[in-house]
C-alpha positions as CSV (number, residue, x, y, z in Angstrom):
1,X,-14.0,12.5,0.0
2,X,-10.4,12.5,-0.8
3,X,-8.8,10.0,-2.7
4,X,-5.4,8.7,-2.8
5,X,-3.0,11.3,-2.9
6,X,0.3,11.4,-4.1
7,X,2.9,10.6,-0.9
8,X,5.2,13.9,-1.6
9,X,4.6,17.7,-3.0
10,X,6.2,18.5,-6.6
11,X,9.1,19.4,-6.5
12,X,10.7,22.0,-8.9
13,X,14.4,21.0,-10.3
14,X,17.2,23.3,-11.8
15,X,17.4,22.2,-15.2
16,X,19.5,19.2,-16.2
17,X,22.7,21.4,-17.4
18,X,22.0,23.4,-14.1
19,X,22.3,20.2,-11.9
20,X,25.5,18.8,-14.1
21,X,27.3,22.1,-13.7
22,X,26.5,21.8,-9.8
23,X,27.6,17.7,-10.2
24,X,31.3,18.8,-11.9
25,X,31.7,21.8,-8.6
26,X,31.2,19.1,-6.5
27,X,34.6,19.1,-4.1
28,X,34.6,15.5,-4.4
29,X,33.6,14.7,-7.7
30,X,36.3,17.2,-8.8
31,X,39.2,16.2,-7.3
32,X,38.1,12.6,-8.5
33,X,38.1,13.7,-11.6
34,X,41.8,15.9,-11.0
35,X,43.3,12.2,-10.0
36,X,41.9,10.0,-12.9
37,X,43.9,12.5,-15.4
38,X,46.8,12.7,-12.7
39,X,47.5,8.7,-13.1
40,X,49.1,6.7,-14.9
41,X,50.9,3.6,-15.6
42,X,52.7,4.0,-12.7
43,X,50.3,5.2,-10.4
44,X,50.5,2.4,-7.7
45,X,47.8,0.8,-6.0
46,X,47.1,-2.4,-3.3
47,X,45.0,-5.3,-4.4
48,X,41.6,-3.2,-3.1
49,X,42.3,-0.5,-5.5
50,X,43.4,2.1,-2.9
51,X,46.3,4.2,-3.6
52,X,49.4,2.2,-1.4
53,X,50.1,4.8,1.5
54,X,53.7,6.1,-0.2
55,X,51.9,7.4,-3.5
56,X,49.3,9.1,-1.6
57,X,51.0,12.1,-0.7
58,X,52.0,13.1,-4.5
59,X,48.7,12.7,-4.9
60,X,47.3,15.2,-2.5
61,X,50.4,17.6,-3.3
62,X,48.8,16.8,-6.7
63,X,45.2,18.2,-5.2
64,X,46.9,21.3,-3.6
65,X,46.4,19.8,-0.6
66,X,50.1,19.5,0.4
67,X,50.2,21.6,3.6
68,X,46.7,20.7,4.5
69,X,47.0,18.0,7.4
70,X,44.0,16.5,5.9
71,X,45.0,16.5,2.4
72,X,46.0,12.6,2.7
73,X,42.8,11.4,4.4
74,X,40.9,13.6,1.0
75,X,43.6,12.3,-1.7
76,X,42.3,8.8,-0.4
77,X,39.0,9.9,-0.7
78,X,38.9,10.9,-4.1
79,X,41.0,8.2,-5.4
80,X,38.5,5.7,-4.1
81,X,35.7,7.7,-5.3
82,X,37.1,8.0,-9.0
83,X,37.0,4.0,-8.7
84,X,33.4,4.0,-7.5
85,X,32.9,6.1,-10.6
86,X,34.7,4.5,-13.2
87,X,36.8,7.6,-14.0
88,X,39.7,4.6,-13.5
89,X,39.3,0.9,-14.0
90,X,42.1,-1.0,-11.7
91,X,43.0,-4.4,-12.7
92,X,43.7,-6.8,-9.6
93,X,47.3,-8.5,-8.9
94,X,45.5,-11.7,-9.5
95,X,48.0,-14.4,-10.9
96,X,51.4,-12.0,-10.3
97,X,54.4,-13.7,-8.2
98,X,53.8,-11.2,-4.7
99,X,50.1,-13.0,-5.3
100,X,50.8,-16.4,-5.1
101,X,53.5,-15.7,-2.8
102,X,51.4,-13.5,-0.8
103,X,53.5,-10.5,-0.9
104,X,52.3,-6.6,-1.0
105,X,51.1,-7.2,-4.4
106,X,49.8,-4.1,-6.5
107,X,47.2,-3.9,-9.5
108,X,47.2,-1.6,-12.1
109,X,45.6,1.4,-13.2
110,X,43.9,2.1,-16.7
111,X,41.6,5.0,-17.1
112,X,38.0,4.8,-17.1
113,X,35.6,5.5,-19.7
114,X,33.8,7.6,-17.9
115,X,36.4,10.2,-17.7
116,X,36.0,11.9,-20.9
117,X,32.4,11.7,-20.3
118,X,33.1,14.2,-17.5
119,X,33.9,17.1,-19.8
120,X,32.7,15.3,-23.5
121,X,29.1,13.8,-22.7
122,X,25.5,15.0,-22.4
123,X,24.1,16.2,-19.1
124,X,22.7,12.8,-18.5
125,X,26.2,10.9,-18.4
126,X,27.4,13.6,-15.6
127,X,24.5,12.9,-13.5
128,X,24.6,8.9,-13.6
129,X,28.5,9.7,-12.7
130,X,27.6,11.7,-9.7
131,X,24.6,9.5,-8.8
132,X,26.7,6.6,-9.0
133,X,29.1,9.0,-6.5
134,X,26.2,10.2,-4.3
135,X,25.6,5.8,-3.5
136,X,29.2,5.3,-2.8
137,X,29.7,7.7,-0.4
138,X,26.0,7.1,0.8
139,X,27.7,3.6,2.0
140,X,30.8,5.3,3.7
141,X,28.5,7.6,5.4
142,X,26.7,4.7,6.9
143,X,29.5,2.1,7.0
144,X,30.8,1.3,11.2
145,X,32.4,4.0,12.8
146,X,34.9,2.1,15.1
147,X,38.6,3.4,17.2
148,X,41.0,-0.1,17.1
149,X,40.4,-2.3,14.3
150,X,42.9,-4.5,16.0
151,X,40.1,-5.1,18.6
152,X,37.6,-6.7,15.8
153,X,39.9,-9.1,14.3
154,X,40.2,-12.6,15.6
155,X,43.3,-14.8,17.0
156,X,42.8,-16.9,13.2
157,X,43.0,-13.4,11.6
158,X,39.4,-13.2,10.4
159,X,37.0,-10.0,11.5
160,X,34.6,-10.2,14.2
161,X,31.7,-8.1,12.0
162,X,29.1,-9.1,14.9
163,X,31.4,-6.8,17.0
164,X,30.6,-3.6,15.6
165,X,26.6,-4.5,16.5
166,X,26.3,-2.9,13.1
167,X,23.4,-3.4,10.4
168,X,24.1,-2.0,6.8
169,X,20.0,-2.4,6.2
170,X,18.9,-0.4,8.8
171,X,21.9,1.9,9.4
172,X,20.6,2.4,5.3
173,X,17.7,2.7,6.0
174,X,18.1,5.7,8.9
175,X,20.2,7.9,6.5
176,X,17.3,7.7,3.3
177,X,14.4,8.0,6.7
178,X,17.0,11.4,7.4
179,X,16.8,12.1,3.7
180,X,13.2,12.2,3.0
181,X,12.4,14.0,5.8
182,X,14.8,16.4,4.8
183,X,13.1,16.7,1.4
184,X,9.7,17.2,2.3
185,X,10.8,20.3,5.5
186,X,12.2,22.0,1.9
187,X,9.3,21.6,-0.3
188,X,6.6,21.7,2.6
189,X,5.0,25.1,2.6
190,X,5.4,25.1,6.2
191,X,9.0,24.7,6.0
192,X,12.4,26.3,6.3
193,X,11.7,27.5,2.0
194,X,15.4,28.4,1.3
195,X,16.6,28.4,5.0
196,X,18.4,25.4,6.1
197,X,17.0,23.0,9.3
198,X,18.3,22.7,12.4
199,X,19.8,19.3,13.2
200,X,18.0,18.5,15.9
201,X,14.9,19.8,14.4
202,X,16.2,16.8,11.8
203,X,16.9,14.1,14.2
204,X,13.8,14.8,16.5
205,X,11.7,14.0,13.0
206,X,13.6,10.1,13.2
207,X,12.8,9.6,16.7
208,X,10.3,11.6,18.4
209,X,6.7,9.7,17.9
210,X,4.4,12.0,16.2
211,X,1.5,11.4,19.2
212,X,4.0,12.4,22.0
213,X,3.6,15.6,22.8
214,X,6.7,16.3,25.9
215,X,9.6,14.3,24.6
216,X,10.8,12.0,27.4
217,X,14.3,12.0,29.5
218,X,15.0,9.1,27.5
219,X,14.1,10.3,23.9
220,X,15.9,13.3,24.2
221,X,18.9,11.4,25.0
222,X,17.8,9.3,21.8
223,X,17.4,12.4,20.1
224,X,21.1,13.5,20.9
225,X,22.2,10.1,19.5
226,X,21.1,10.8,17.0
227,X,22.4,14.4,16.2
228,X,25.7,13.4,16.8
229,X,25.2,10.1,14.4
230,X,24.2,12.6,11.9
231,X,27.0,14.9,12.3
232,X,29.2,12.4,11.2
233,X,27.1,11.4,8.0
234,X,26.3,14.8,6.9
235,X,30.2,15.6,7.5
236,X,30.8,12.8,4.9
237,X,27.6,13.6,2.6
238,X,29.0,17.3,1.8
239,X,31.9,16.7,-0.4
240,X,29.5,15.2,-2.9
241,X,27.2,18.3,-3.3
242,X,24.0,17.0,-1.8
243,X,24.5,19.3,1.4
244,X,24.8,22.6,2.7
245,X,26.0,21.5,6.1
246,X,27.4,23.9,8.9
247,X,28.5,21.2,11.7
248,X,27.9,20.9,15.5
249,X,29.7,23.1,17.6
250,X,32.8,20.7,18.8
251,X,32.8,23.5,21.8
252,X,29.7,22.2,22.7
253,X,30.5,18.7,23.4
254,X,30.8,17.0,26.6
255,X,33.8,16.0,28.0
256,X,35.7,13.1,26.6
257,X,33.3,10.1,26.5
258,X,30.1,12.2,26.4
259,X,27.8,13.1,24.0
260,X,25.9,16.7,22.9
261,X,22.9,17.5,24.8
262,X,19.6,19.4,22.7
263,X,19.8,22.7,22.9
264,X,18.2,25.2,25.1
265,X,15.8,28.0,25.1
266,X,18.4,30.6,25.1
267,X,21.4,29.1,23.2
268,X,21.7,30.0,19.7
269,X,20.1,26.8,17.6
270,X,22.8,27.2,14.7
271,X,25.5,26.2,16.8
272,X,24.1,22.4,17.2
273,X,24.4,22.3,13.3
274,X,22.0,23.9,10.0
275,X,21.8,21.4,7.5
276,X,20.6,22.7,3.9
277,X,19.7,19.8,0.7
278,X,21.1,21.4,-2.5
279,X,19.2,21.4,-5.7
280,X,21.7,18.7,-7.0
281,X,20.9,17.5,-3.4
282,X,16.9,17.7,-4.3
283,X,18.0,16.0,-7.0
284,X,19.9,13.0,-6.0
285,X,17.1,12.4,-3.1
286,X,14.5,12.6,-5.3
287,X,16.2,10.0,-7.9
288,X,17.1,7.6,-5.0
289,X,13.4,7.9,-3.8
290,X,11.7,6.5,-6.8
291,X,14.1,3.7,-7.4
292,X,12.7,2.8,-4.2
293,X,9.6,3.3,-5.6
294,X,8.4,6.3,-3.8
295,X,6.0,8.1,-5.8
296,X,8.1,12.2,-5.8
297,X,6.8,13.9,-8.4
298,X,8.5,16.8,-10.7
299,X,6.8,20.3,-11.7
300,X,7.8,19.3,-15.3
301,X,6.8,15.8,-15.2
302,X,2.7,15.9,-16.9
303,X,4.0,18.4,-19.6
304,X,4.1,15.6,-22.5
305,X,1.4,13.5,-20.8
306,X,-2.4,13.8,-21.6
307,X,-5.2,16.0,-20.6
308,X,-6.6,13.6,-18.8
309,X,-3.1,12.4,-17.2
310,X,-2.5,16.3,-16.7
311,X,-5.2,16.8,-14.9
312,X,-5.2,13.5,-12.4
313,X,-1.8,14.8,-12.1
314,X,-1.8,18.1,-10.6
315,X,-5.5,17.1,-8.5
316,X,-3.8,17.8,-5.2
317,X,-0.7,19.9,-6.1
318,X,-0.5,23.7,-4.1
319,X,-1.0,26.3,-6.0
320,X,1.3,27.3,-7.8
321,X,3.1,24.2,-8.6
322,X,-0.2,23.3,-10.2
323,X,-0.2,26.5,-12.1
324,X,3.0,26.1,-13.4
325,X,2.5,22.5,-14.0
326,X,-0.5,23.4,-16.3
327,X,1.8,26.2,-18.1
328,X,4.2,24.0,-19.0
329,X,1.5,21.4,-20.5
330,X,0.1,24.5,-22.5
331,X,4.2,25.4,-23.7
332,X,3.6,22.3,-25.3
333,X,1.0,22.9,-27.8
334,X,1.7,26.8,-28.7
335,X,-0.7,29.3,-29.6
336,X,-2.1,27.1,-32.7
337,X,-2.9,24.5,-30.7
338,X,-4.9,26.6,-28.0
339,X,-8.0,25.5,-29.0
340,X,-7.3,22.1,-29.7
341,X,-5.8,22.2,-26.1
342,X,-8.8,23.7,-24.2
343,X,-11.4,20.9,-26.1
344,X,-8.9,18.0,-24.2
345,X,-8.9,19.5,-21.1
346,X,-12.9,20.0,-21.1
347,X,-12.9,16.1,-22.3
348,X,-10.9,15.1,-19.6
349,X,-12.7,16.9,-17.2
350,X,-16.1,14.8,-18.1
351,X,-16.8,11.6,-15.1
352,X,-18.8,10.5,-12.3
353,X,-16.4,9.0,-10.4
354,X,-15.1,10.7,-6.8
355,X,-12.2,12.5,-8.6
356,X,-14.3,13.9,-10.9
357,X,-15.4,17.5,-9.3
358,X,-11.4,18.8,-8.6
359,X,-10.4,17.0,-12.2
360,X,-13.1,20.0,-13.4
361,X,-12.3,22.3,-10.7
362,X,-8.6,21.9,-12.3
363,X,-9.7,22.5,-15.6
364,X,-11.5,25.8,-14.9
365,X,-8.4,27.0,-13.6
366,X,-6.2,25.6,-16.6
367,X,-8.5,27.4,-19.2
368,X,-7.6,30.6,-17.4
369,X,-4.6,30.0,-19.0
370,X,-5.1,29.5,-22.4
371,X,-7.1,32.9,-23.1
372,X,-9.9,34.2,-26.1
373,X,-8.5,31.2,-28.5
374,X,-10.3,28.7,-25.8
375,X,-13.8,30.2,-26.5
376,X,-14.9,27.7,-29.7
377,X,-14.2,24.8,-27.9
378,X,-15.8,26.2,-24.3
379,X,-18.9,27.2,-26.3
380,X,-18.9,23.5,-27.7
381,X,-19.8,22.7,-24.4
382,X,-22.6,24.7,-23.4
383,X,-25.5,21.9,-23.7
384,X,-23.1,19.5,-21.3
385,X,-24.9,18.8,-18.1
386,X,-21.5,18.3,-16.0
387,X,-19.6,21.2,-18.5
388,X,-22.1,23.8,-19.2
389,X,-21.6,25.6,-16.0
390,X,-17.8,25.9,-15.9
391,X,-18.3,27.1,-19.7
392,X,-21.1,30.0,-18.8
393,X,-18.3,30.8,-15.9
394,X,-15.7,31.0,-17.9
395,X,-17.0,32.6,-20.8
396,X,-18.5,35.9,-18.3
397,X,-15.2,36.0,-16.7
398,X,-14.5,37.5,-20.5
399,X,-17.4,39.6,-20.8
400,X,-18.6,37.2,-23.5
401,X,-21.7,38.0,-25.7
402,X,-24.6,35.7,-26.0
403,X,-24.0,33.5,-23.0
404,X,-27.3,31.5,-22.9
405,X,-29.2,31.6,-19.5
406,X,-27.8,28.2,-17.4
407,X,-31.2,26.1,-16.1
408,X,-32.0,26.1,-12.9
409,X,-30.7,22.5,-12.2
410,X,-27.0,23.7,-14.0
411,X,-27.2,25.9,-11.5
412,X,-28.1,23.3,-8.5
413,X,-26.0,20.9,-9.9
414,X,-22.8,23.3,-10.7
415,X,-23.1,24.0,-7.1
416,X,-22.6,20.6,-5.7
417,X,-19.6,19.8,-7.8
418,X,-17.9,23.4,-6.8
419,X,-18.5,22.2,-3.1
420,X,-17.7,18.9,-3.8
421,X,-14.1,19.8,-5.4
422,X,-13.4,22.1,-2.6
423,X,-13.9,18.5,0.0
424,X,-11.6,17.0,-1.9
425,X,-8.7,19.1,-2.1
426,X,-9.2,19.8,1.7
427,X,-8.6,23.5,1.3
428,X,-9.2,25.9,4.3
429,X,-11.3,25.7,6.4
430,X,-13.0,29.3,7.1
431,X,-12.6,29.6,2.6
432,X,-14.6,26.5,2.6
433,X,-17.3,27.7,5.4
434,X,-18.0,31.0,3.6
435,X,-18.1,29.4,-0.4
436,X,-20.8,26.7,1.7
437,X,-22.2,29.3,2.5
438,X,-22.4,31.2,-0.1
439,X,-23.2,29.0,-2.9
440,X,-26.2,27.6,-0.4
441,X,-27.6,31.1,0.3
442,X,-27.4,32.4,-3.4
443,X,-30.9,30.4,-4.0
444,X,-34.2,31.0,-2.3
445,X,-35.1,27.6,-0.9
446,X,-31.6,26.2,-1.7
447,X,-31.9,22.9,0.6
448,X,-35.6,21.8,-1.4
449,X,-34.0,21.3,-5.0
450,X,-30.4,20.2,-3.6
451,X,-31.6,17.1,-2.4
452,X,-33.2,15.9,-6.4
453,X,-29.5,17.4,-8.0
454,X,-28.3,14.3,-9.9
455,X,-24.9,14.2,-8.7
456,X,-22.4,11.4,-7.0
457,X,-21.9,13.1,-4.4
458,X,-24.8,15.3,-3.3
459,X,-25.4,13.3,-0.2
460,X,-22.1,14.4,0.7
461,X,-22.2,17.4,-0.3
462,X,-25.0,18.2,1.6
463,X,-23.6,16.5,4.9
464,X,-20.8,18.5,4.7
465,X,-23.0,21.7,4.5
466,X,-24.4,20.5,7.1
467,X,-21.5,20.2,9.1
468,X,-19.9,23.8,8.3
469,X,-22.3,26.1,8.0
470,X,-22.5,28.6,11.6
471,X,-25.9,29.1,10.7
472,X,-27.8,26.6,13.0
473,X,-31.0,26.5,11.5
474,X,-29.8,26.9,8.2
475,X,-27.3,23.5,9.7
476,X,-30.3,22.0,10.3
477,X,-31.8,21.9,6.8
478,X,-28.9,20.7,4.9
479,X,-28.7,17.4,6.9
480,X,-32.3,17.2,6.7
481,X,-31.5,17.6,2.5
482,X,-29.1,15.0,3.1
483,X,-31.4,12.1,4.2
484,X,-34.1,12.7,1.6
485,X,-31.0,12.7,-1.1
486,X,-30.1,9.4,0.6
487,X,-33.4,7.9,0.5
488,X,-33.5,8.9,-2.8
489,X,-30.6,7.2,-3.9
490,X,-32.1,4.0,-2.3
491,X,-35.3,4.5,-4.1
């Protein structure tokens, strides 16, 4: 009975202000901003905008990395990000004498408009700059690696890119797939929660076919290769703040020219690399997925939508996320709007489409958060054949007086609707069996009447009862009732 579900569970993001603070604290962006403030008219850059080699030691010194053996490399990396994110603007040496004569022409540097936004702009401005930086770092992470660039240069001076055996689209797709799997593992109820993911697990998620019970030696070798590939990529991604990464222990690497193998059962898996998306990383990966057209909901997305969008949107949310989303939706309406909110929810719950039973289930759960202010709106639907049952349940749970007894037809209709909703929700099998057995056992002669219920899902519900009920006699009666319901529909 399930309708189309969103491809990913909803994510709970930090506020934009918190994310912007995290973005400003990301080591790479912080260094890029410091270099942008340090740069001036005398800063020497090459034709491609890069700092010239003679300028790099001074830049590293300004970053406090003068004594770091990798300080020059960090400075070069930070400067590239400053250029890519518009913190500095570089004018190429077009038309200079050096350029015309083929000399070592240098460009000029001016402050970029985005630099001021890092201190005086809104959180959205900061995050937009950070996302540009993430895009640039993502491209760096998927760039080809080579030991000797000279080996790629042809006799005529051109570069033989084919020799790299590198497909940029394939590399970007692989890394995005990895980040997507990490995102899903982070959000999954069965995932690591706040803990990191072992690199071998992440590599296997990209390589091992789902239907394969025991990976072959060839597949294990591919997992090992993917691990080392990801180790390089996460080292590049970590400084932009998207992940927390514990690299592969280099002592595990075999002799030069060999690769690390996967962990044995008795080895510490953390030595093979551990990775975790940061809150900023969750935001960044989600933004990339949204741009690619992936359905990646976030808690709070529905707070300013109508009740119809709310009930449809939370249809397959985990219970806690759905409750939070409803709470945010109600919070926008305030206590003075509680009765109107309840009426809107009830109106949105009506319908005979396949998702209507689940909407009514979530409507009932949402009304539980409204409080006594909802009572007038709930009493107004007591006579509604689709909503009267849940209205009586809601009133009874609050000990309301003068609740009219439901007609027998409404009792059976509500039982069918409730089971239909739970079947659509794909809940726990044991809980579903208990629900089926409880509802069908509450009324003597349940199946003699249930097949007559004017509900679109009557036949499917009775068939499900036949499958799920553990009493074979009752299961048989349910199947017979389902047959009658289908025959009645045809007539």
